[in-house]
KOLKE-506993 format. One record per residue (C-alpha): y, x, z; residue in three letters; residue number from 0. Coordinates in steps of 0.25 Angstrom, whole numbers, always signed. Each point is the difference from the previous one (the first is absolute). Last residue first. Layout:
BEGIN
PT      y      x      z  residuo  num
PT      Y      X      Z      ALA  NUM
...
! end
This chain:
BEGIN
PT      y      x      z  residuo  num
PT   +179   -103   -215      LEU  353
PT     +5    -14     +0      VAL  352
PT     -1     -7    +13      ILE  351
PT     +1    -16     -1      LEU  350
PT     +5     -5    +13      ASP  349
PT    -11     +0    +11      LYS  348
PT     +4    +11     +9      PRO  347
PT    -10     +6    +10      SER  346
PT     +0     -5    +14      ARG  345
PT    -13     -8     +2      THR  344
PT     +0     -6    +13      ILE  343
PT     +5    -14     -4      ASN  342
PT     +2     -8    +13      GLU  341
PT     -3    -15     -2      CYS  340
PT     +6    -14     +3      GLY  339
PT     +3     -8    +12      THR  338
PT    -14     -2     +6      GLU  337
PT     -4    +14     -3      SER  336
PT     -7     +7    -12      LEU  335
PT     -1    +15     -2      ILE  334
PT     +2     +3    -15      LEU  333
PT     -5    +11     -9      VAL  332
PT     +7     +2    -14      ASP  331
PT     -5     +0    -14      GLU  330
PT     +6     +0    -14      ILE  329
PT     -8     -2    -12      ARG  328
PT     +4     +1    -14      VAL  327
PT     -9     +1    -12      GLY  326
PT     +1     +5    -15      PHE  325
PT     -2     -3    -14      LYS  324
PT    -14     -2     -6      GLY  323
PT     -3    -12    +10      PRO  322
PT    +13     -5     +8      ILE  321
PT     -3     +1    +15      TYR  320
PT    +11     -5     +9      VAL  319
PT     -2     +3    +15      GLY  318
PT     +2     -6    +14      PRO  317
PT     -3     +9    +12      GLU  316
PT     +4     -3    +14      ALA  315
PT    -10     +5     +9      SER  314
PT     -4     -7    +13      ILE  313
PT     +0     +4    +15      VAL  312
PT     -2    -12     +9      ALA  311
PT     +7     +2    +14      GLY  310
PT     +3    -15     +2      VAL  309
PT    -11     -8     -7      PRO  308
PT     +0     -5    -15      MET  307
PT     -5    -14     -1      ILE  306
PT    -13     +0     -9      GLN  305
PT     +1     -8    -13      THR  304
PT     -2    +12     -9      GLU  303
PT     -3     -5    -14      LYS  302
PT    +13     +5     -7      SER  301
PT     -1    +13     +7      SER  300
PT     +7     +7    +12      ALA  299
PT    -13     +4     +7      GLY  298
PT     -5     -2    +13      PRO  297
PT     -9     +8     +2      SER  296
PT     -2    +15     -3      GLU  295
PT     +1     +9    -12      HIS  294
PT     +4    +14     +3      ILE  293
PT    -10     +1    +11      ASP  292
PT     +5     +4    +14      VAL  291
PT    +13     -7     -2      GLY  290
PT     +3     -9    -12      LEU  289
PT     +3    -14     -4      SER  288
PT     +1     -3    -15      HIS  287
PT    +11     -2     -9      GLY  286
PT     +7     -9    -11      PHE  285
PT    -14     -3     -7      SER  284
PT     -4     +4    -13      HIS  283
PT     +2     -2    -15      SER  282
PT    +15     -1     -1      PHE  281
PT     +1     +1    -16      TYR  280
PT     -1    -15     -2      GLU  279
PT    +12     -2     +9      GLY  278
PT     +9     +9     -8      TYR  277
PT    +10    -10     -6      GLY  276
PT    +11     +2    +11      ALA  275
PT     -3    -13     +6      GLU  274
PT    -14     +3     +1      ARG  273
PT     +3    +14     +7      LEU  272
PT     +9     -7    +10      VAL  271
PT    -10    -10     +4      ARG  270
PT    -10    +10     +2      ARG  269
PT     +8     +7    +11      ALA  268
PT     +2    -13     +8      ALA  267
PT    -14     -5     -3      GLU  266
PT     -7    +13     +6      ASP  265
PT     +8     -3    +13      ILE  264
PT     -4    -14     +1      GLU  263
PT    -15     +2     -4      ARG  262
PT     -1    +11    +11      GLY  261
PT     +3    -12    +10      THR  260
PT    +13     +0     +9      VAL  259
PT     +0     +2    +15      GLY  258
PT     +3    +14     +0      ALA  257
PT    +10     +5    -11      ARG  256
PT     +2     +3    -14      ALA  255
PT     +9     -9     -8      ALA  254
PT    +11    +10     -2      ASN  253
PT    -11    +11     -3      ILE  252
PT     -5     -9    -11      GLY  251
PT    +13     -2     -6      ALA  250
PT     +3    +15     +0      LYS  249
PT    -13     +3     -7      GLN  248
PT     +4    -10    -11      ALA  247
PT    +13     +6     -2      ALA  246
PT     -6    +14     -1      LEU  245
PT    -10     -6    -10      VAL  244
PT    +11     -6     -8      ALA  243
PT     +9    +12     +0      ALA  242
PT    -12     +9     -5      TYR  241
PT     -3    -10    -11      VAL  240
PT    +14     +0     -5      GLU  239
PT     +1    +16     +1      GLU  238
PT    -12     +1     -8      MET  237
PT     +5    -10    -11      GLU  236
PT    +13     +8     -1      GLU  235
PT     -7    +13     -2      THR  234
PT     -2    +10    +10      PRO  233
PT     +8    +14     +0      GLN  232
PT     -9    +11     +4      GLY  231
PT    -12     +0     +8      LEU  230
PT     +1    -14     +7      ALA  229
PT     -5     -2    +14      VAL  228
PT    -10    -11     +5      THR  227
PT     -2     +1    +15      ARG  226
PT    -12     -5     +8      THR  225
PT     -3     +2    +15      MET  224
PT    -11     -1    +10      ASP  223
PT     -2     +5    +14      SER  222
PT    -13     -1     +8      CYS  221
PT     -4     +2    +14      TYR  220
PT    -11    +10     +5      GLY  219
PT     +9     +8     +9      GLY  218
PT     +8     +2    -13      VAL  217
PT     -5     -4    -13      LYS  216
PT     +6     +2    -14      CYS  215
PT     +6     -8    -11      GLY  214
PT     +2     +0    -15      PHE  213
PT     +4     -9    -12      ASP  212
PT     +8     +7    -11      MET  211
PT     +5     -7    -12      THR  210
PT     +6     +9    -11      ILE  209
PT     +8     -7    -11      PHE  208
PT     +1     +8    -12      MET  207
PT    +12     +3     -9      GLY  206
PT     -2    +15     +1      THR  205
PT    -14     +4     +1      ASP  204
PT    -11     +0    +10      VAL  203
PT    -13     +5     -5      VAL  202
PT    -13     -9     +1      GLN  201
PT    -11     +8     +5      ASP  200
PT     -5     -9    +11      GLY  199
PT     +5     -7    +12      PRO  198
PT     -8    -13     +2      VAL  197
PT     +7    -13     -2      ALA  196
PT     +0    -10    +10      HIS  195
PT    +12     -9     -5      PRO  194
PT     -3     +3    -14      ARG  193
PT    +12     -3     -8      SER  192
PT     +5    +14     +5      GLY  191
PT    -10     +7    -10      ASN  190
PT     +9     -4    -11      PRO  189
PT    +11    +10     +5      GLY  188
PT     -6     +8    +12      ALA  187
PT     -9     -4    +11      ALA  186
PT     -2     +8    +13      VAL  185
PT     -9     -6    +11      ILE  184
PT     -4     +7    +12      THR  183
PT    -14     -4     +5      ASP  182
PT     +2     -7    +14      PHE  181
PT     +5     +3    +13      ALA  180
PT     +0    +15     -4      GLU  179
PT     -3     +9    +12      LYS  178
PT     +5     +5    +13      GLU  177
PT    +15     -1     -5      GLY  176
PT     +9    +10     +7      GLY  175
PT     +9     +6    -10      ARG  174
PT    -10     +9     -7      SER  173
PT    -10    -12     -2      LEU  172
PT    +10    -10     -6      LEU  171
PT     +6    +12     -9      GLU  170
PT    -13     +5     -5      TYR  169
PT     -4    -15     -3      VAL  168
PT    +12     -1     -8      LEU  167
PT     -2    +13     -7      ARG  166
PT    -14     -5     -5      ALA  165
PT     +6    -13     -5      ALA  164
PT    +11     +8     -8      ILE  163
PT    -11     +9     -6      GLU  162
PT     -9    -12     -3      ARG  161
PT    +11     -8     -7      GLU  160
PT     +2    +12     -9      THR  159
PT    +12     +9     -1      MET  158
PT     +7     +2    -13      GLY  157
PT    +14     -6     +4      PRO  156
PT     +3     +5    +14      ARG  155
PT     -3     -6    +14      ILE  154
PT     +2     +9    +12      PHE  153
PT    +13     -4     +5      ASN  152
PT     -3    -14     +1      LEU  151
PT    -13     +4     +7      ILE  150
PT     +8     +4    +12      THR  149
PT     +6    -13     +3      ARG  148
PT    -12     -7     -2      PHE  147
PT     -8     +9    +10      ALA  146
PT    +11     -2    +10      GLU  145
PT     -1    -15     -1      ASP  144
PT    -15     +1     +2      THR  143
PT     +1     +8    +13      VAL  142
PT    +10    -10     +5      ALA  141
PT    -10    -11     -3      GLN  140
PT    -11     +7     +8      ALA  139
PT     +9     +1    +11      ARG  138
PT     +4    -14     +0      ARG  137
PT    -14     -4     -1      MET  136
PT     -4     +8    +13      LEU  135
PT    +12     -6     +7      ASP  134
PT     -5    -14     -4      LEU  133
PT    -13     +2     +5      GLU  132
PT     +5     +5    +14      GLY  131
PT     +9    -12     +0      GLU  130
PT    -10    -10     -2      ASP  129
PT     -5     -5    -14      LYS  128
PT     -3    -15     -3      SER  127
PT    -11     -2    -10      ALA  126
PT     -9    +10     +7      ARG  125
PT     -3    -10    +11      LEU  124
PT     -3    -11     -9      GLY  123
PT     -9     +8     -9      ALA  122
PT     -8     +6    +12      LEU  121
PT     -4    -15     +5      LEU  120
PT     +0     -5    -15      LYS  119
PT    -12     +9     -3      GLN  118
PT     -9     -6    +10      ALA  117
PT    -13     -4     -6      PRO  116
PT    -10     -2    +11      THR  115
PT    -12    +10     +3      LEU  114
PT     -9     -6    +10      ILE  113
PT     -6    +10    +10      CYS  112
PT    -11    +10     +2      PRO  111
PT     +4    +11    -10      LEU  110
PT    -10     +5    -10      GLU  109
PT     -3    -11    -10      GLN  108
PT    +14     -5     -1      SER  107
PT     +6    +14     -1      TYR  106
PT     -9     +3    -11      ARG  105
PT     +2    -13     -8      LYS  104
PT    +15     +1     +2      HIS  103
PT     +0    +14     -5      SER  102
PT     -7     -5    -13      ASP  101
PT     +9    -11     -2      VAL  100
PT    +12     +9     +1      THR   99
PT    +10     +0    +12      MET   98
PT    +15     +0     -3      ALA   97
PT     +4    -15     -1      GLY   96
PT    -10     -5    +10      SER   95
PT     +5    +10    +10      GLU   94
PT     -9     -4    +12      PHE   93
PT     +0     -9    +12      GLY   92
PT    -11     +1    +10      VAL   91
PT     -6    -12     +7      ASN   90
PT    -10     +3    +11      HIS   89
PT     +5    +12     +8      LEU   88
PT     -8     +3    +13      HIS   87
PT     +9    +12     +3      LYS   86
PT    -12     +9     +2      GLN   85
PT     -8     -6    -12      GLU   84
PT    +12     +1     -9      ILE   83
PT     +3    +15     +5      PHE   82
PT    -14     +4     -3      GLU   81
PT     -1     -6    -13      LYS   80
PT    +14     +7     -4      ALA   79
PT     -6    +13     +4      LEU   78
PT    -13     -2     -8      ALA   77
PT     +9     -4    -12      MET   76
PT     +9    +12     +1      HIS   75
PT    -11    +10     +1      GLY   74
PT     -9     +5    +11      LYS   73
PT    -10    +11     -6      GLU   72
PT     +9     +4    -12      PRO   71
PT    +12     +0    +10      THR   70
PT    +11    -10     +3      ALA   69
PT    +10     +6    +10      LEU   68
PT     +6    -10    +10      LEU   67
PT    +15     -4     +2      VAL   66
PT     +3    -10    +10      GLU   65
PT    +12     -8     -5      ALA   64
PT    +15     -3     +4      GLY   63
PT     +4    +14     -5      GLU   62
PT     -5     +8    -12      VAL   61
PT     +8    +13     -2      GLN   60
PT     -7    +12     +7      GLU   59
PT    -14     -6     +1      ARG   58
PT     +1     -4    -15      ALA   57
PT     +5    +14     -4      THR   56
PT    -12     +6     +7      GLU   55
PT    -10    -10     -6      ILE   54
PT     +4     +0    -14      TYR   53
PT    -10     +8     -8      ARG   52
PT    -10     -1    +11      GLY   51
PT     -2    -15     -2      ASP   50
PT     +8    -13     +4      THR   49
PT     -2    -11    +10      THR   48
PT    +11     -9     +6      TYR   47
PT     -3     -9    +12      GLN   46
PT    +10    -10     +5      ALA   45
PT     +3     -7    +13      GLY   44
PT     +3    -13     +7      ASP   43
PT     +2    -11    -10      LYS   42
PT     -9     +8    -10      THR   41
PT     +2     +9    -11      VAL   40
PT    -11     +7     -7      LEU   39
PT     +4    +12     -9      LEU   38
PT     -9     +8    -10      LEU   37
PT     +4    +13     -6      GLY   36
PT     +5     +7    -13      GLU   35
PT    +10     +8     +8      GLY   34
PT    +13     -8     -2      HIS   33
PT    +11     -1    +11      PHE   32
PT    +11     -9     +4      GLY   31
PT    -11     -7     +8      LEU   30
PT     +0    -14     -4      ALA   29
PT     +8     +1    -13      TYR   28
PT     -7    +13     -5      ARG   27
PT    -13     -6     +3      GLU   26
PT     +3    -12     -8      GLY   25
PT     +5     +8    -11      SER   24
PT    -12     +9     -1      GLU   23
PT    -10    -12     +2      SER   22
PT    -10     -2    +11      THR   21
PT     +6     -9    +11      ILE   20
PT     -9     -9     +8      LEU   19
PT     +8    -10     +8      MET   18
PT     -6     -5    +13      ALA   17
PT     -4    -12     +8      ASP   16
PT     +6     -9    -11      LEU   15
PT     +5    -15     +1      GLY   14
PT    +11     +3    -10      TYR   13
PT    +11     -3    +10      GLU   12
PT     -8     +7    +11      PRO   11
PT     +0    +13     -8      LEU   10
PT    +15     +1     -3      GLN    9
PT     +4     +7    +13      ALA    8
PT    -11    +11     -3      ALA    7
PT     +7     +3    -13      ILE    6
PT    +14     +1     +6      LYS    5
PT     -6     +9    +11      GLU    4
PT     -7    +10    -10      ILE    3
PT    +13     +2     -8      HIS    2
PT     +2    +14     +3      ASN    1
PT    +10    +10     -7      MET    0
! end
């Protein structure tokens, strides 16, 4: 997948002669490839440099850019300097949201150009996914659905959160995932009240909720899914909370479409939980955009005033977290259109009792 032309087309709007891309996610978006390299995109060409670990693969896979070998004698910076001088580039944008202060100082000292913050250029392009990107995300989500279906037959009383998490990772990778999209979360019983709990030695037992949040990458693009299941018969309170979270998620999904703000989507779900008496236990946003990175922009949060574009991909994941008791989160992934959204998560959401 190659987005060089899209980046080049945006340069005049930002008053740039070129865009310098150095981050893993920026490189992956631009080239469909990651080799710890350096990419310079101009209006009429691009140069990508990488080292001997990746050069063969880069020359096979990278399109739309000249691929050069960086060596100890002539490294990335020297090759970039030559390119900038040959092309007479003056104003070069950089990924201000990804570059460290130290890196910026080094690039500024060694490159014969002005470096201009231009994170919005890439963020704007990445907010709206094209069909190639959406295909990869659908494939990644299908792998995640398969992993969930399989893990339901694996969980038994006496297992630890860590054992379940390890099995989920195995299922994701064995079914076509390249790697985890993020660290897998498995939280049982009282640990479920911690939205980003780390799987540990907590033993799962009858009467507990088990929350599993997991995803993988396919072609460099992420999936994301959360399901909360009951091990043995849940209490009336557990069933009530689960029903409230599911109703909130459905309300948010019904509100999700291009042309509205993330705040509006978040509020549709949050209102349901407030009215059910659980508003104080919903401690995060309704969702986030995802793509090459698991968290992208714009988000579906109470503070997000940016309009959602056509082709935005967001998570739908309200939750209720009651300290000392349990937590419930249900998460799907949505593709937004002008008329609504496509839910690409296929796993059932009615409460599953194992």
